[in-house]
C-alpha positions, -999 to 999 in steps of 0.1 A, spaced: 655 -464 -158 644 -493 -138 608 -500 -132 591 -518 -105 567 -545 -114 542 -557 -90 527 -592 -89 492 -597 -72 479 -628 -65 441 -627 -55 426 -655 -40 387 -656 -31 351 -663 -44 327 -643 -64 308 -632 -36 336 -620 -15 345 -582 -19 380 -575 -27 393 -560 6 430 -562 -6 444 -535 -32 469 -541 -57 502 -535 -37 523 -507 -46 560 -492 -43 564 -465 -18 589 -440 -31 611 -423 -6 604 -388 -16 575 -369 -39 606 -362 -62 612 -398 -68 574 -401 -75 571 -376 -102 602 -391 -119 593 -427 -116 568 -444 -141 546 -473 -122 534 -499 -141 509 -522 -125 508 -556 -138 482 -584 -126 500 -617 -134 472 -639 -124 437 -641 -110 425 -674 -99 393 -682 -84 395 -712 -57 360 -721 -53 364 -747 -27 384 -721 -3 362 -690 9 393 -669 15 413 -643 4 445 -630 4 471 -607 -11 504 -613 -22 527 -588 -32 561 -593 -48 585 -563 -61 613 -570 -84 632 -550 -107 640 -558 -146 656 -536 -171 639 -510 -192 611 -524 -212 606 -511 -248 574 -493 -251 560 -522 -276 564 -546 -248 546 -520 -223 516 -519 -247 515 -558 -251 514 -563 -214 487 -538 -213 468 -561 -237 476 -589 -219 460 -574 -186 430 -563 -204 422 -596 -218 426 -612 -186 404 -590 -167 376 -596 -197 382 -633 -197 372 -639 -160 348 -614 -161 319 -637 -171 323 -658 -139 323 -630 -118 291 -610 -102 284 -574 -108 299 -560 -78 334 -580 -86 331 -568 -123 330 -533 -112 360 -534 -90 380 -550 -116 370 -525 -141 383 -498 -116 415 -517 -114 418 -519 -154 413 -480 -157 437 -477 -132 464 -499 -149 462 -479 -185 461 -447 -166 492 -457 -147 481 -448 -112 499 -455 -84 480 -471 -56 478 -471 -21 461 -495 4 429 -475 4 422 -477 -31 403 -509 -31 393 -512 6 359 -508 15 361 -472 30 358 -468 68 346 -439 86 361 -408 78 382 -394 106 381 -368 125 345 -380 132 320 -363 154 288 -375 176 255 -355 177 252 -348 218 220 -335 214 192 -357 200 156 -366 211 165 -402 221 190 -389 247 168 -363 266 159 -388 293 192 -391 305 199 -379 339 233 -363 335 225 -348 302 238 -310 296 209 -284 288 199 -285 254 191 -258 233 153 -259 235 155 -257 274 180 -227 275 154 -206 253 128 -215 279 149 -203 305 154 -172 290 119 -165 281 111 -172 316 135 -145 331 124 -119 308 88 -128 315 94 -125 350 104 -86 357 93 -83 391 118 -110 400 149 -107 380 142 -69 366 156 -82 330 138 -63 303 159 -72 271 189 -95 262 207 -62 250 228 -39 274 248 -8 272 272 -6 299 283 -25 330 256 -11 354 229 -31 332 210 -61 346 219 -92 324 219 -129 324 253 -138 328 252 -178 326 230 -207 322 237 -245 330 225 -275 341 218 -277 379 228 -314 385 202 -330 410 211 -343 445 233 -375 446 208 -398 464 179 -387 440 204 -397 407 216 -428 425 179 -440 435 171 -434 398 200 -452 385 192 -486 409 155 -481 394 143 -474 431 135 -436 422 121 -413 398 137 -393 369 150 -362 389 132 -330 373 156 -311 353 163 -277 364 189 -248 353 212 -229 373 211 -194 362 237 -164 373 222 -132 369 242 -95 372 215 -72 390 235 -37 380 209 -13 395 209 -33 430 248 -39 426 242 -77 437 250 -109 419 224 -138 423 223 -173 415 191 -191 406 176 -225 402 149 -226 378 130 -258 369 112 -281 357 126 -277 321 112 -291 290 133 -295 259 105 -281 234 95 -246 231 61 -249 249 51 -227 276 60 -244 308 53 -239 344 84 -230 359 97 -214 393 129 -201 409 142 -207 443 173 -204 460 195 -236 466 216 -246 497 239 -254 468 246 -220 455 251 -190 477 222 -180 499 233 -146 503 234 -120 473 270 -113 465 286 -80 462 285 -68 427 324 -62 426 330 -103 428 312 -107 394 331 -120 364 344 -101 338 322 -90 306 329 -80 271 313 -45 282 333 -40 310 366 -52 292 354 -25 263 348 0 290 385 -6 305 397 0 270 380 31 262 390 45 300 428 42 288 420 60 255 407 89 269 444 95 282 456 113 252 491 119 269 496 85 273 493 77 237 522 98 235 543 84 265 536 51 247 549 59 214 580 81 227 591 53 255 579 21 237 576 26 201 542 14 201 507 24 205 472 14 213 453 27 188 462 41 154 492 17 156 499 14 119 529 38 106 532 54 72 549 25 61 521 1 68 540 -12 95 520 -26 126 534 -14 156 507 -22 184 507 -26 226 482 -51 242 469 -52 277 473 -81 301 445 -73 329 452 -86 362 422 -79 387 430 -73 425 413 -94 452 391 -78 475 418 -84 503 441 -57 488 414 -35 478 375 -31 487 369 -15 453 369 -34 421 405 -26 406 428 -40 382 464 -35 371 472 -34 331 505 -49 322 515 -36 286 532 -63 259 540 -58 225 512 -71 201 533 -100 186 533 -139 183 529 -143 212 523 -110 232 531 -123 266 568 -128 259 573 -95 246 569 -74 277 568 -34 281 579 -16 312 549 0 322 521 -8 342 490 12 352 465 5 383 429 15 374 397 18 396 369 2 376 345 2 404 308 4 394 302 32 421 332 53 409 321 87 393 345 80 368 369 54 361 403 67 364 440 53 364 452 56 401 489 45 400 517 44 374 546 21 374 573 33 350 611 27 350 611 12 383 593 39 399 557 33 416 538 74 407 509 77 435 488 91 405 487 95 368 489 133 370 523 129 394 534 106 364 527 127 337 540 160 354 572 142 361 576 127 326 568 161 307 593 182 330 622 158 327 624 146 366 614 110 354 641 92 336 628 84 302 627 48 289 638 42 252 623 8 243 621 -2 207 595 -23 189 611 -59 184 623 -62 149 619 -91 130 656 -105 121 656 -111 85 681 -137 90 665 -155 112 645 -185 100 611 -174 122 606 -145 146 617 -147 180 586 -167 201 566 -179 167 554 -213 165 555 -213 129 577 -242 119 609 -235 103 610 -246 67 635 -278 61 646 -285 29 632 -319 19 654 -348 14 652 -386 7 657 -393 42 627 -373 52 601 -396 66 567 -393 84 562 -400 121 545 -431 131 507 -427 136 481 -452 150 451 -469 133 420 -487 144 423 -510 117 382 -525 129 368 -495 140 363 -478 172 359 -502 204 340 -478 222 307 -463 218 293 -427 222 256 -423 230 247 -391 237 268 -379 267 274 -415 277 303 -435 266 309 -471 272 344 -491 264 349 -528 270 338 -531 305 339 -495 314 311 -469 310 306 -430 323 284 -400 317 301 -365 310 285 -332 319 301 -299 310 298 -272 334 308 -236 328 331 -232 360 349 -266 358 348 -279 324 339 -317 317 330 -336 349 326 -374 347 296 -391 365 287 -425 373 320 -443 363 315 -480 362 338 -508 356 319 -542 349 286 -526 358 299 -518 394 301 -482 401 336 -471 411 336 -434 409 303 -414 412 320 -378 404 355 -369 391 365 -339 378 388 -307 379 376 -280 405 399 -251 396 433 -241 384 454 -216 401 487 -200 391 506 -180 416 531 -153 401 561 -136 419 582 -106 407 594 -70 417 571 -49 398 538 -40 417 516 -62 390 538 -94 389 542 -94 427 507 -100 433 495 -118 403 474 -147 412 448 -163 388 418 -187 398 409 -197 363 374 -211 375 370 -171 370 371 -172 335 347 -200 332 371 -234 322 340 -247 304 343 -221 279 382 -223 273 383 -255 255 376 -254 218 395 -261 184 411 -293 194 433 -299 164 433 -337 151 466 -350 143 479 -332 168 460 -323 200 446 -357 195 449 -385 170 432 -384 135 410 -412 142 397 -395 177 360 -389 182 358 -349 186 328 -337 207 311 -304 209 299 -285 240 271 -260 242 278 -230 266 253 -205 276 272 -168 288 269 -133 285 281 -131 252 260 -162 239 227 -158 256 210 -183 229 239 -210 235 270 -210 219 284 -242 202 322 -250 212 332 -274 184 360 -301 193 359 -290 226 366 -327 238 381 -357 220 380 -394 226 401 -422 216 417 -454 222 455 -453 225 482 -478 223 508 -470 251 537 -491 237 541 -510 263 528 -541 281 506 -536 308 515 -566 323 539 -596 311 564 -623 322 590 -644 301 601 -681 316 625 -706 304 629 -725 330 609 -759 338 612 -758 374 599 -723 376 564 -734 362 574 -740 328 587 -724 296 561 -696 286 553 -660 278 524 -644 289 516 -607 282 489 -579 275 497 -546 257 485 -517 276 458 -500 255 437 -471 273 405 -451 265 416 -412 266 388 -386 276 407 -353 267 400 -320 268 426 -286 264 419 -256 283 437 -226 269 436 -196 295 451 -164 279 488 -179 275 488 -212 290 473 -242 277 463 -273 300 460 -309 283 436 -327 307 432 -367 303 410 -391 318 426 -428 312 406 -460 316 428 -493 316 417 -530 313 428 -539 348 402 -515 363 423 -485 368 420 -449 364 445 -423 354 441 -385 352 468 -365 341 474 -330 333 501 -315 314 508 -278 313 521 -260 283 516 -227 262 535 -194 265 549 -181 296 542 -146 312 574 -125 313 583 -94 329 606 -64 316 640 -74 329 658 -53 355 683 -63 381 661 -64 407 639 -94 388 669 -115 387 661 -133 421 626 -142 409 635 -158 373 659 -161 344 667 -141 311 646 -158 285 647 -130 258 659 -97 252 649 -73 282 627 -105 293 625 -123 328 601 -149 330 597 -154 367 587 -183 385 551 -196 394 533 -220 410 507 -241 391 479 -256 415 451 -282 401 424 -290 427 404 -323 418 374 -336 435 367 -375 431 336 -391 449 346 -428 449 318 -455 458 333 -490 462 305 -513 460 281 -486 474 284 -453 488 292 -463 526 332 -465 526 360 -461 548 396 -446 545 430 -460 560 464 -455 553 491 -482 553 520 -466 570 554 -482 558 578 -483 585 608 -504 600 610 -525 630 639 -540 650 642 -576 652 667 -601 668 678 -630 651 705 -656 659 740 -648 642 746 -672 613 778 -686 629 760 -695 661 780 -670 682 753 -645 694 723 -626 682 722 -597 657 704 -567 655 683 -568 622 653 -546 609 628 -550 584 599 -532 568 563 -534 582 528 -520 576 507 -503 602 471 -499 592 455 -466 603 420 -461 599 411 -424 596 380 -418 619 374 -381 612 378 -352 586 403 -335 606 424 -365 613 422 -372 574 434 -343 562 466 -350 548 501 -331 540 528 -350 521 557 -363 545 583 -376 523 597 -393 554 565 -413 557 558 -435 531 523 -449 530 495 -459 509 460 -448 505 431 -469 507 395 -464 504 374 -498 511 340 -510 513 342 -526 551 312 -543 544 327 -562 514 356 -587 509 373 -607 482 376 -644 484 407 -642 504 387 -623 532 406 -588 521 383 -557 521 375 -550 488 390 -514 476 411 -490 457 442 -473 461 447 -436 456 483 -425 446 497 -394 430 526 -380 412 531 -342 414 521 -332 453 535 -299 457 542 -277 489 522 -244 487 542 -220 509 523 -188 514 514 -180 550 477 -195 561 449 -167 558 473 -138 542 463 -123 510 453 -148 482 462 -176 500 425 -173 523 406 -178 492 422 -212 482 424 -231 517 425 -265 500 459 -256 490 472 -263 522 468 -299 518 475 -327 494 445 -347 499 412 -340 522 387 -366 526 350 -356 537 317 -367 540 295 -362 512 273 -335 513 253 -319 485 259 -284 497 294 -291 495 295 -294 458 328 -274 448 358 -265 463 355 -230 451 335 -206 433 336 -186 400 344 -157 422 380 -171 437 400 -146 420 385 -117 435 370 -134 470 403 -136 490 395 -124 525 360 -131 519 357 -164 501 321 -174 488 331 -210 491 352 -215 522 367 -250 517 383 -251 552 348 -253 566 342 -289 548 372 -298 571 363 -282 603 332 -294 611 350 -329 616 323 -352 605 328 -391 610 340 -408 580 339 -443 592 314 -464 568 302 -432 553 299 -417 518 332 -403 513 346 -374 488 383 -370 481 398 -338 475 434 -337 457 455 -310 452 483 -315 423 510 -286 414 546 -278 401 567 -250 407 576 -236 373 612 -219 370 612 -209 331 642 -215 314 654 -204 279 638 -236 263 603 -225 274 605 -200 245 584 -203 224 561 -228 245 566 -249 279 569 -285 265 543 -312 280 575 -332 290 583 -310 315 557 -313 341 534 -343 341 510 -345 367 489 -374 375 463 -393 400 460 -431 398 427 -450 412 439 -486 412 424 -517 424 435 -529 458 419 -565 465 388 -551 447 391 -583 425 404 -621 430 429 -616 403 438 -590 377 406 -584 358 428 -578 325 437 -619 324 403 -620 308 412 -595 283 406 -608 246 441 -590 239 460 -613 260 489 -634 244 501 -667 260 530 -685 242 546 -718 246 568 -741 223 551 -770 206 581 -789 219 592 -778 254 631 -780 245 627 -777 207 618 -743 198 623 -745 166 596 -768 160 575 -736 161 552 -722 189 516 -726 202 501 -688 203 469 -683 222 453 -650 216 418 -640 206 425 -613 184 427 -621 146 460 -607 133 451 -605 99 482 -610 74 465 -581 54 440 -555 64 428 -523 50 437 -491 61 410 -465 74 414 -435 57 438 -417 70 432 -381 84 450 -353 64 452 -317 73 438 -313 36 405 -318 52 408 -288 76 418 -268 46 385 -268 31 367 -256 63 382 -240 93 355 -233 116 359 -260 137 396 -246 149 392 -211 147 356 -201 150 348 -218 183 309 -202 189 283 -210 161 
């Protein structure tokens, strides 16, 4: 057997830590490593005192099998050399060499990490609630502040009528949520510019008044972080509904979900129908052979526009991985209105027939007039490597060609810094705030100490389905109803985010976690090399300016969260470039929602499994971007691209030719209605926001361009059905004058309030305010019509639909600011026409010939403690 001998030359000083590891062979497979003995032999250790440097040289050669006696002799040589030089080394160096000696004697195989100074372990977390950060104007509520608010509410029975945090049924009064109430923009800007005081900290509290049958939102403050008694008051703000809301518009609570489940369980005959027709039951679903055959429920609340009572459709699925792709041909309409004497099943959908009542259905079922369904519980194919729809990876036999995928590393550690809820990266800085309804929102985004964006964040996610069955035909979700800020947790390093990313937790206060629940790994932050140049040029013509190459690798900082809304997952990225550009990207993934296959479903989707149709649906994402270009007062114009005809002399001098050329027409938008934009492919244009009082060195207004990839045409008729609650979906972009009262484009009640929207976005536009030289807010709608296909099983791939918004400097600078990046590279030949003579390379980055690898992330770290992944509340 051949052996690999590793020769290493270490050059350094006694006062220089050894940062170069003994080089090592890398075997192709674990089996090869087990069968190969590796000897490490230090052939020379030289101390070069005049030169304060260190280097590591590795040579690998293969020799014939060496006898055991020769092997022992080499070990003795190594030991003698190590001992001989130890007298001139300091204590630290001696310890390091002793570590090497022991390893040689033990025949260990070393990685680059073995002798490197250990860097920060990945994944890393940042403590976001610390005393030093309490004075930050955007900081979320601390646990101490949350506890003070709770005590205040319980101590003011005359106002809130809540006596205890425990509740027994859906009619009880309770605190649904507590979160930070963001002060007015003027107050915050004045404070940040040091021309005003720190705005008081207040909490926004949603209370369900069960006895009074209303939902109210309160603002409570001022707050203190500690647990001492504070003089707090409550009031109703113009930024929350000024009126009490009907109780039927409230969000769903765990007590209501349990009550729904209990209501269905009371129908004993339903249990028999499920078992006989579908081979599954809702309870007692483990049979004598210990086989689990359970059914699950997908709940679809009915908007007010269809019913003045609180009702929901229940669509049944088999409880498997994952249940929404295993449909059961059975639906129930249930009355869950608080004022109903008893919750009951109102209608039943069974075998393509809608029965007007449960009694009509069960009578027809028992007397045989209803054609019975025989649908079996899906059996796992034992010959299949994995069950249909499962994400469990198929086991692939290992081979010598099996190699790991590439990974990125931060050899010198993070180039960004997180302090509390403030992020700084190169020239960028921003604050982030978590909202229960909207999730993370970014504030005070600055580039080069100039604010570019005051506020930037997702407002809501809407999904509109279709189908032949009564439930699917009216299924529409506004996911803010579920609380987007509570739907992101357990991001998995190495998959959802790089292993070197910084993982951030968020604290939420909801009906289930009234003292504050911590969502670990809700956000990740990391710098990413995009693997392409941000800019570059290569020239070999002296007449064109010389022989040179100049370029800059595109690296970005990514602030990421991933929302999990039942079956769908949405990856949301905020990306920051070195040229001052910002990009927002969103990637839908997860499981599709399916329906039982009938011929009538064919025109709504395709077959993706046995008895399974995946209907088409529309994803909509609404964003708010409050842009401040060198101050609050900005203007908005479009650069319309058209053509014009012009006459030019014929080239042969025999007349005039008609010619056409492109031209720009600048269109300043004066009012909100004029700026409401519906995408028109026949009229290409740029959208520019600029400061009319600020110009660059060339006399052009300094501004930013807004562009989007993923405008979708929402086709529903205006003010009919669910469309009336999402009027923002009629436009691809809307520009409004900033008002604190117009905080968000919708409310947490959007799923239910169709016909009577709590927040009517159309009114933001209809007042037709002037938008010239004003504080402007841009509202953008992205979307995609998703027609599922077989390859969407088990999951829709993120490559299928990538939606994005870009904010790009437009005459904001005098030149590309990335030209000053320390990562830029400029190459010229030392001799203009003799490249063989070598190159001049100008670059500020120290590209070391050897580097210590940071500690690599391993899934073994998660095996020890999984609470950051599967137990989000702690």
